[in-house]
N, C-alpha and C positions, 0 to 999 in steps of 0.2 A: 180856673182850676190849675193847680201846679203839681208837679211831681219831681222827685230827684232821680235823674237818669244816671248820674255818676259824677266823678270829678274831672276837671280839665287836666290835660297833660302838661301844665305849666311847670310843675315841680317834679312830679313823678312820671316815669315812662308809662305809656299807655299799655294796658293789658286786655283791652276790649271788653272788660266787665266793670270793674270799679273805677278805672281811670280810662277816659276816652279821648281819642283824637278828635279834631274838628269834624272830620267826615263821619266817624263813628257816632258822634253826638247827633249829627243831623239824621243819620239812619235811625237811631233810637228814637229821636223825636218824631220822625215820620211814622214809625210803627205805633208809637203811643197815640198820636193824633188819629191814625187810622182806626185804632181800637175805640177811641172815644166816639168817632163818627158812626161806628157800628153799634154803639150803645152797649159796649161790653166793658168788662173789667180787665182787659188785656194788659199784661205787664211785659214790657220789652226786656226786663231784667230776669225774667223767669228762666231758670236753667233746666237742663234735662234732669238733674238730681232733684230739683224742686218738683218737676212733673211726676217723677217716679214716687217721691214721698207722698204727694197728695193723692195719687192714684191708689197706692197700696193702702193708705189710710182709709180711703173711701170704700175700697173693696173689702177690707177687713170688717168694716162696720156692716157691710151688706152680706157678710157670711161667706166670702170667697174661700173655698176649701184649700186651694193650692197656693195660697199667698206666700207661705214659707218658702216653697220651692221657687216661686217667681222672684222673691227677694234675693235668694241665693244666686240665682242665675243672673240677675241684674247686677249684683255686687261683683260677680266674676267677669262678666262680659260687657256690660253696658257702662257702668259708672266710671271705670278706669279710663276709658277712651272718650266717652261723650259727656260724662256727668257734669263737667264744669262749663260746657258750651251753653250759650243761651239758645232757647228753642227757636227764636227768630233768626239765629245764625245757621241753623241746619239747612243743608242743601242736599239735593239728590246725589251729587258727587260724593259728599262727605259720608252720607249714609251707606252708599254702595261700597265705598272703600272700607268702611267699618265692617259691613256684612261680609265682604270678601276676605278681610283680614282674619276673621274667625276661622275660616277654612284653611288658610295657609300658615297660621301661627304655630309655633312650637307647642308640643304637648306639655302641660303643666303637671309635674309629679308631686307626690306628697312631700312637703317640706317641713323640717323640724320646727318646733315652736320658737326656738331661739336662733334660727338660721338668719344670716345676714342677707342672703339673696334667695330668690325663688328658684327652685330646682326645675329646670325645663329640659326637654329632649326633642330632637328633630324627628319628625314622622315621615313615613314614606308616602309622599303625595302622588306617586305613580300607581298606587293601589286603588282601584275603583271603589272598593268597599269602604276604605278609609275616607275617601272623598265624599261618598254618599252619607256616611254617618256624620261627618263634620258639617255638611250642608244641612242635614236634618237638624243638628244642634243650632246652626245659624238661623234656620227658619223659626225654631221655637223661641229663640231669643228675640228675633225681629218681631214676632207676634207680641211679646211682652212690651217691647218698646213702643210699638205702634198703638197698643191698647192704652198705654199711659198718655201718649201724645194725643190720641183721639179724645181721651177723657178731658184733658185740659182745653182742647179745641171746642168740644161740645159744651164745656162749662164756661166758655167765653174768656178763657185766660190767655189765649193766643188767637190770632185772627186769620192764619193761613196754614192749611194742612197739606199744601202741595208737595213739599219735600218728601215726607214719609208716605203719602198716599201713592206716589208714583214709583216707589221702591218696592218691587215685588219679591216674593220668596222664590227660592230655587224650585225647580220642578223635579218630579220623580225622585224624591228623597226617601220615601217610605215604602218602596216597592220590594225591599229585600225579603227573601223567604224567611218566614218565621220558623224557628227551631222547635220541633216537637220531640219529646223524648219517647222512645219506644218503651213498652212494658219492661223489657229487660234492663234498659238504662235506668228506669225509675227504681226498680228493685235494687240495682247496683248502688244507686245514690243512698238509699236508705241503709243498705247493708254497710256502706263505707263510713257512715256517720254514727255518732253516739252522743249521748247527753243532750245538751240544750240545742245544738245545731240539728241533731236528728229530729227533735220535736218540731223545730221550725220548718225543716224540709218536709216532714210528714204532713204537717198542718197545711202547708202550701199545696201539696199534691191532692189532699182530700177536700179542699175548699175552693181552690182557684182564686183565693183572696190575694190582694196586693200586700207587700211587706208591711206598709204602714197600717193597713187594716188589721193584720195579724198582731202587730206590735201593740195595738191599742185594746185588744180584746181583754175583758175582765172575766173573772169567774162567773159573775152574774149573767154574762152574755151567753153562757152555754145552758141549753135547756135539756136536761137529762131525760125528760119524759118524751119530748117530741124529737129528740136527737137532731138538734140544729144549733147553729151559732148565730147570734144576732150581731150584724155589723151596723153600728149606728151612724158612722161617718164614712162616706165614700166620695170619690172624685165627682160623681154625678150629683152629689148632694142628697141622694135618696137612701134611706136605711133599707136593709134587706135581711131576710133570713136565708141561711144556706143550710140545706139539708145535708146530713152526713151519711156516708155508707157505714156499715157496721164497724169496720176497722177504725174509721174516723171517729165514731161515737165512743169507742173504747179509748182512743187516744185522749180525747177531751175529757172523758170521765176521769181518767187517771190524773190529768193535769189539774182538774178542779177539786179532786178529792181532799177533804179535810182542810180547806183553805177558805178564807173570808171572801165574801162576794165582791169586794172592791179590789182584790188582788189581781195582778196581771196573770193571764193564763200562760203566756209564753215568756220565759225569762232567760237571761244569759246565765252562764255557769255561776257567776258571782251573785245571782239573785236579782240583779238590776234589770230594769226593762230594756228590751231591745231598742236601739236607736239607729238612725241611718249610718251605714258603713261599719257598724260594730260587728257584723257577721262576715265581713270580707275575707279575713284571714282563715277562719274556719271553713268557709265555703270553698275557697281555693284548695284547701287540704282535702276536703271531701271529693272534689272533682278529680284531683290527682290520684287519690286512692281508688276511686271508682273507674278511673281511666275513661272519663267522659269529658269531651272537649267542647269549647265554644258555647257554653251555656251560662246564662245569668239566672239569678234566683227568680227574677220576674218571669222568665220563660217557663217556670213551673206552672204559672197561671195559664199560659197557652197550652201546656201539656194537659192540664185538667180539662180545658175546653175541648181539645181535640179528642181526648179519650171518650168523653160523654157523647160527643157527636158521632164518633165511629160506632158507638154502642147503640145508636139509634135515637138519641134524645132530640126532640124538635128544637129548632134554633131559637124559638121564643123562650123555651125553658133555659137554654144555655145563656141567652142574653140576660135573663132575670137573675140567674145564679151569679153571673159576673158583675152585676150591678149596672148594666147598660140600660139606657132609657128606651131603646128600640133594638131591632134585629140587624141594623145596617152593619155594625162592626162584626157581628157574628157571621153574617152572610159573606162579608168581604174576606174574612180570614179562615173560616171553618166550613163553609157550605160545601166546598169541593170534597170534603172528607166524608160527608154523609153518603152512605151507599146508594140511597134512592132519591136524594134531594133533587138532583138535576133532572132525572127521569120523571119524577112526580111533577115537577114544575112545568116541564115541556108538555106533559100529558094534560095538565090543567089549563095551560095558557095557549096551546097551539089551536089553530082553527079546527072546528069539527065538521066533517063532511060525511 
């Protein structure tokens, strides 16, 4: 059995991939033979880009819901630094240096379409909250990389998973307090907005749905009789019905009035469907007018959950409304808001004498 590992460096300088030195050729040959002995289809020429491509293709076929976000994160954080490296050349040191580099790198700003250079700015690395957020981003990206590399390892496309298996994520990166808006702040947000952004803000507050879920809603997804919206696609992969309060039902009835079943319920001022980042400018203007600080649109989802918990809804109901598969997330983030949750749990679980 034969395979082409690369060209010798007799004419061209070695690059470690297509052109190999004598020692690099021996290492590649050893890895190939090791794969053959293991009965695998391992390829010493497999790069990180190859691993990502094959993983994303497989997951898309399997119905992975967040494949678009994972691809974007890989394009921004993984491919530029690691993409051209062969999987067999990955080491613990290289992966840790890459992971740590995401934390200390300059912040990338929006850059014009025809700009000659990327627009970056230095960040304050003495701020613990900035470090926490950046480590959390690094962890999410590391998870994507490890998932891709584990996929090629489990499918016998490489023979050793030691390098990435031993690189661990940062600890305590998701412990920041979640921001909940008070009723006064919620009313201020709605009052400070108008038009399409007002509809988007209001819909988020009365459904607790994610932006992507709201952006995909069609007229046919609103049930005027039962006063609910049907969310067909969610991160958990499970569809759900979200019951609406009277004000929410009035909102969606207005949005659906005299429109075809296939039309989007929520639209931009131009009539186009909402897409990621298209609301940013309007959202910032609303926050400034309402004098509400440090809030993302996603935190309206947390505000919805915190409000219904404070009003006495069981956590299982909250979890179902949010599209969670169980109550663990609801218990972690919202249980302390329930007036009687802790007391009832203690009474139920404590020893009886």
